[in-house]
N, C-alpha and C positions, 0 to 999 in steps of 0.2 A: 319284748313281752314274750312270754314262753306260750307255745300253742298248747292249747288243751289236748289231752290224750284220753283214750278209753278208759284208762285206769283211774285218770283224775275224775272222770264222770262218774266212774263207779264208786269211788271214795265219797264224792259229793252225795251220791244217792244214799250210800250206808250211813253217812253223817246225818242227813235229814231224817232218815228212818229211826236212827238211835236217839235223836233229839225229840221226835215225836213220841217214841216209846216212853221216854223220861217225863215229858210234859203230861202225858196221859197218865202214867203212874203217880205223878205228882197231885195232879187234879182228883185222882181216885182216892188218895190219901186224906184229901180235903173233903170228900163225899160228892164230889162234882163228876158228872156223866155228860159228855157232850151229846146233843141231840144227834141222830142219824145223818141227817143232812150236813151238819157241821163236822162230824167225823169223816164222812166222806169227802168233803173238801179238803180237810187237812191231809187225809191220805193222798189226795191228788197232788196236793203241792209237795209232800214229802217225795211222791213217786216221780215228780217231775212233769205230770201231764197238765198241771195248772200253775201259772205264775202267781207270784205274791200280789200283783195287781189285779189279776182275775179273782183272786180270793177275797181281796179288799172289797171290790165291787160286789161280788156275791154277798158278802156280809152286810154291806150297805143297802142292797136290795132287799134281803132278807128281813131287816129290822126297820126298812123305811128312813134311813139316814140320807139326808140330801147332801149333795157335794163330792 
């Protein structure tokens, strides 16, 4: 198994940022604008300060979803 390097982490960060920009651009073309809370959470995930699991829990809490 290959050890993670700083450049690997930077590449992952750049990829997440790129994917988020593309997703937001696609949503904008459809006339969809995320709410400020949702956008902040998405940026946190893309920035690596929030995990996917933490994001999932936030969404469930925000919309009152059980489980």
